[in-house]
MDTraj code that builds the backbone (N, CA, C; nanometers):
import mdtraj as md
import numpy as np

residues = "MET LEU HIS LEU ILE SER HIS HIS THR TYR THR THR GLU GLU TRP ASP LEU MET GLN ARG ALA HIS VAL LYS ALA SER GLU MET LEU GLY ARG CYS SER HIS THR HIS GLU HIS ALA ASN ARG LEU ALA ARG ILE VAL MET LYS LEU PHE ASP GLN GLY LEU ARG ASP ASP LEU ILE ILE ALA ILE LYS ALA VAL GLN GLN GLU MET THR ALA ASP GLY ILE ALA ASN ASP ASN ASP SER GLY ALA SER".split()
xyz = np.array([
    [37.0586, 15.4520, 9.2378],
    [37.0258, 15.3226, 9.2924],
    [37.1130, 15.2132, 9.2320],
    [37.2008, 15.2454, 9.1402],
    [37.2832, 15.1443, 9.0780],
    [37.3722, 15.0719, 9.1779],
    [37.4071, 15.1359, 9.2884],
    [37.4936, 15.0716, 9.3870],
    [37.4253, 14.9533, 9.4544],
    [37.2945, 14.9415, 9.4433],
    [37.2224, 14.8303, 9.5030],
    [37.2241, 14.7059, 9.4156],
    [37.2646, 14.7199, 9.2927],
    [37.2664, 14.6076, 9.2005],
    [37.3967, 14.5312, 9.2175],
    [37.3858, 14.4002, 9.2293],
    [37.5041, 14.3168, 9.2459],
    [37.5867, 14.3186, 9.1175],
    [37.7164, 14.3209, 9.1338],
    [37.8070, 14.3204, 9.0195],
    [37.8718, 14.1828, 9.0024],
    [37.8111, 14.0811, 9.0618],
    [37.8652, 13.9459, 9.0566],
    [37.8017, 13.8677, 8.9421],
    [37.8774, 13.7731, 8.8939],
    [37.8251, 13.6751, 8.8002],
    [37.8155, 13.5443, 8.8775],
    [37.6959, 13.4870, 8.8801],
    [37.6728, 13.3666, 8.9589],
    [37.6644, 13.2438, 8.8684],
    [37.7132, 13.1316, 8.9210],
    [37.6996, 13.0054, 8.8502],
    [37.5573, 12.9524, 8.8686],
    [37.5215, 12.8538, 8.7912],
    [37.3904, 12.7912, 8.8047],
    [37.3742, 12.7340, 8.9455],
    [37.4794, 12.6732, 8.9972],
    [37.4746, 12.6155, 9.1317],
    [37.4535, 12.7236, 9.2382],
    [37.5164, 12.8383, 9.2204],
    [37.4991, 12.9478, 9.3159],
    [37.3563, 13.0021, 9.3113],
    [37.3016, 13.0176, 9.1901],
    [37.1624, 13.0622, 9.1777],
    [37.0680, 12.9619, 9.2434],
    [37.0952, 12.8331, 9.2238],
    [37.0125, 12.7292, 9.2841],
    [37.0156, 12.7373, 9.4361],
    [37.1348, 12.7572, 9.4915],
    [37.1482, 12.7704, 9.6365],
    [37.0693, 12.8907, 9.6875],
    [37.0839, 13.0044, 9.6205],
    [37.0105, 13.1243, 9.6629],
    [36.8600, 13.1044, 9.6482],
    [36.8179, 13.0353, 9.5434],
    [36.6752, 13.0080, 9.5251],
    [36.6225, 12.9219, 9.6385],
    [36.6968, 12.8186, 9.6760],
    [36.6557, 12.7330, 9.7876],
    [36.6458, 12.8129, 9.9158],
    [36.7435, 12.8996, 9.9393],
    [36.7421, 12.9833, 10.0597],
    [36.6216, 13.0769, 10.0593],
    [36.5910, 13.1338, 9.9439],
    [36.4773, 13.2256, 9.9323],
    [36.3459, 13.1528, 9.9585],
    [36.3310, 13.0347, 9.9026],
    [36.2089, 12.9563, 9.9233],
    [36.1959, 12.9182, 10.0706],
    [36.3053, 12.8733, 10.1324],
    [36.3018, 12.8366, 10.2743],
    [36.2660, 12.9566, 10.3607],
    [36.3273, 13.0705, 10.3330],
    [36.2983, 13.1912, 10.4107],
    [36.1518, 13.2321, 10.3937],
    [36.1023, 13.2242, 10.2727],
    [35.9620, 13.2584, 10.2474],
    [35.8693, 13.1652, 10.3250],
    [35.9019, 13.0363, 10.3246],
    [35.8207, 12.9405, 10.3990],
    [35.8231, 12.9705, 10.5487],
    [35.9398, 13.0052, 10.6005],
    [35.9526, 13.0393, 10.7432],
    [35.8673, 13.1607, 10.7784],
    [35.8540, 13.2517, 10.6830],
    [35.7748, 13.3730, 10.7042],
    [35.6270, 13.3522, 10.6716],
    [35.5936, 13.2341, 10.6189],
    [35.4552, 13.2063, 10.5808],
    [35.4112, 13.2840, 10.4578],
    [35.5048, 13.3032, 10.3661],
    [35.4789, 13.3834, 10.2463],
    [35.5007, 13.3000, 10.1210],
    [35.4412, 13.3449, 10.0124],
    [35.4706, 13.2878, 9.8812],
    [35.6002, 13.3530, 9.8313],
    [35.6923, 13.2697, 9.7857],
    [35.8212, 13.3226, 9.7404],
    [35.8116, 13.3966, 9.6075],
    [35.6965, 13.3860, 9.5404],
    [35.6806, 13.4513, 9.4104],
    [35.5883, 13.5722, 9.4148],
    [35.4801, 13.5631, 9.4912],
    [35.3770, 13.6652, 9.4814],
    [35.3703, 13.7620, 9.5995],
    [35.4396, 13.7337, 9.7072],
    [35.4314, 13.8238, 9.8222],
    [35.4879, 13.9603, 9.7850],
    [35.4298, 14.0650, 9.8406],
    [35.4703, 14.2002, 9.8035],
    [35.6168, 14.2312, 9.8356],
    [35.6757, 14.1589, 9.9302],
    [35.8161, 14.1832, 9.9652],
    [35.9078, 14.0686, 9.9224],
    [35.8652, 13.9873, 9.8277],
    [35.9465, 13.8748, 9.7800],
    [36.0788, 13.9239, 9.7204],
    [36.0770, 14.0330, 9.6483],
    [36.2002, 14.0850, 9.5880],
    [36.2955, 14.1392, 9.6936],
    [36.2407, 14.2038, 9.7963],
    [36.3255, 14.2540, 9.9049],
    [36.3946, 14.1371, 9.9744],
    [36.3193, 14.0299, 9.9991],
    [36.3770, 13.9115, 10.0620],
    [36.4843, 13.8507, 9.9727],
    [36.4608, 13.8472, 9.8433],
    [36.5604, 13.7943, 9.7496],
    [36.6892, 13.8764, 9.7536],
    [36.6759, 14.0074, 9.7635],
    [36.7952, 14.0928, 9.7725],
    [36.8721, 14.0651, 9.9013],
    [36.8007, 14.0402, 10.0103],
    [36.8662, 14.0067, 10.1368],
    [36.9432, 13.8759, 10.1216],
    [36.8795, 13.7760, 10.0603],
    [36.9450, 13.6466, 10.0379],
    [37.0714, 13.6665, 9.9548],
    [37.0631, 13.7431, 9.8490],
    [37.1796, 13.7672, 9.7640],
    [37.2904, 13.8385, 9.8405],
    [37.2543, 13.9342, 9.9230],
    [37.3533, 14.0069, 10.0016],
    [37.4254, 13.9116, 10.0972],
    [37.3502, 13.8235, 10.1623],
    [37.4112, 13.7275, 10.2539],
    [37.5043, 13.6325, 10.1791],
    [37.4618, 13.5894, 10.0619],
    [37.5477, 13.5047, 9.9784],
    [37.6753, 13.5808, 9.9420],
    [37.6605, 13.7046, 9.9012],
    [37.7756, 13.7864, 9.8630],
    [37.8707, 13.8092, 9.9805],
    [37.8184, 13.8009, 10.1023],
    [37.9017, 13.8163, 10.2217],
    [37.9750, 13.6873, 10.2575],
    [37.9511, 13.5807, 10.1797],
    [38.0275, 13.4585, 10.1990],
    [37.9511, 13.3401, 10.2538],
    [37.8247, 13.3583, 10.2901],
    [37.7471, 13.2451, 10.3405],
    [37.7161, 13.1497, 10.2262],
    [37.7259, 13.0190, 10.2533],
    [37.7032, 12.9200, 10.1479],
    [37.6099, 12.8070, 10.1904],
    [37.5507, 12.8170, 10.3095],
    [37.4550, 12.7168, 10.3555],
    [37.3149, 12.7756, 10.3396],
    [37.2301, 12.7094, 10.2589],
    [37.0989, 12.7674, 10.2294],
    [37.0129, 12.7839, 10.3539],
    [37.0243, 12.6938, 10.4516],
    [36.9447, 12.7064, 10.5736],
    [36.9917, 12.8251, 10.6571],
    [37.1215, 12.8413, 10.6704],
    [37.1741, 12.9556, 10.7466],
    [37.1377, 13.0864, 10.6774],
    [37.1507, 13.0897, 10.5461],
    [37.1110, 13.2104, 10.4721],
    [36.9631, 13.2392, 10.4964],
    [36.8791, 13.1360, 10.4900],
    [36.7354, 13.1545, 10.5098],
    [36.7058, 13.2099, 10.6490],
    [36.7679, 13.1530, 10.7510],
    [36.7438, 13.1980, 10.8889],
    [36.7853, 13.3438, 10.9052],
    [36.9040, 13.3779, 10.8568],
    [36.9507, 13.5164, 10.8683],
    [36.8642, 13.6110, 10.7852],
    [36.8192, 13.5666, 10.6695],
    [36.7319, 13.6495, 10.5859],
    [36.5991, 13.6749, 10.6560],
    [36.5445, 13.5729, 10.7218],
    [36.4194, 13.5899, 10.7967],
    [36.4392, 13.6928, 10.9075],
    [36.5496, 13.6830, 10.9799],
    [36.5773, 13.7792, 11.0867],
    [36.5839, 13.9215, 11.0325],
    [36.6551, 13.9388, 10.9219],
    [36.6677, 14.0725, 10.8638],
    [36.5350, 14.1212, 10.8069],
    [36.4595, 14.0315, 10.7454],
    [36.3306, 14.0698, 10.6887],
    [36.2321, 14.1092, 10.7983],
    [36.2340, 14.0368, 10.9089],
    [36.1439, 14.0711, 11.0201],
    [36.1805, 14.2079, 11.0766],
    [36.3091, 14.2385, 11.0813],
    [36.3525, 14.3711, 11.1263],
    [36.3069, 14.4776, 11.0271],
    [36.3287, 14.4526, 10.8983],
    [36.2878, 14.5494, 10.7952],
    [36.1373, 14.5689, 10.7962],
    [36.0635, 14.4600, 10.8103],
    [35.9177, 14.4682, 10.8126],
    [35.8696, 14.5426, 10.9368],
    [35.9354, 14.5190, 11.0497],
    [35.9001, 14.5899, 11.1731],
    [35.9248, 14.7386, 11.1613],
    [36.0361, 14.7761, 11.1012],
    [36.0680, 14.9174, 11.0813],
    [35.9645, 14.9809, 10.9880],
    [35.9299, 14.9096, 10.8797],
    [35.8297, 14.9625, 10.7855],
    [35.6947, 14.9795, 10.8562],
    [35.6569, 14.8836, 10.9388],
    [35.5295, 14.8943, 11.0106],
    [35.5328, 15.0081, 11.1109],
    [35.6468, 15.0278, 11.1781],
    [35.6598, 15.1403, 11.2711],
    [35.6454, 15.2729, 11.1973],
    [35.7094, 15.2823, 11.0800],
    [35.7014, 15.4048, 11.0013],
    [35.5588, 15.4289, 10.9529],
    [35.4897, 15.3238, 10.9141],
    [35.3518, 15.3372, 10.8673],
    [35.2600, 15.3845, 10.9784],
    [35.2798, 15.3324, 11.0994],
    [35.1918, 15.3705, 11.2105],
    [35.2234, 15.5102, 11.2601],
    [35.3491, 15.5533, 11.2439],
    [35.3876, 15.6871, 11.2871],
    [35.3424, 15.7955, 11.1925],
    [35.3105, 15.7580, 11.0704],
    [35.2708, 15.8559, 10.9709],
    [35.1237, 15.8926, 10.9802],
    [35.0495, 15.8190, 11.0624],
    [34.9056, 15.8441, 11.0720],
    [34.8728, 15.9657, 11.1528],
])
top = md.Topology()
chain = top.add_chain()
for i, resn in enumerate(residues, 1):
    res = top.add_residue(resn, chain, resSeq=i)
    for name in ("N", "CA", "C"):
        top.add_atom(name, md.element.get_by_symbol(name[0]), res)
traj = md.Trajectory(xyz[None], top)
């Protein structure tokens, strides 16, 4: 699983931007950015989008929400199929 860990060093400003994007995405999803069970997954999505070159916190948040909704839908499909 080491390949999933980012090998980047981020500045304080970059961390702040990603934090803002994560909070915005969580709000869009109606979730707490700290306590929701998938908060870490959403944070990884935000970091991946940042690593891909996105630098606007709102755009990162919107794209993260789209990806999270897809991931959540797939997880729900898998859960219902396992019954």
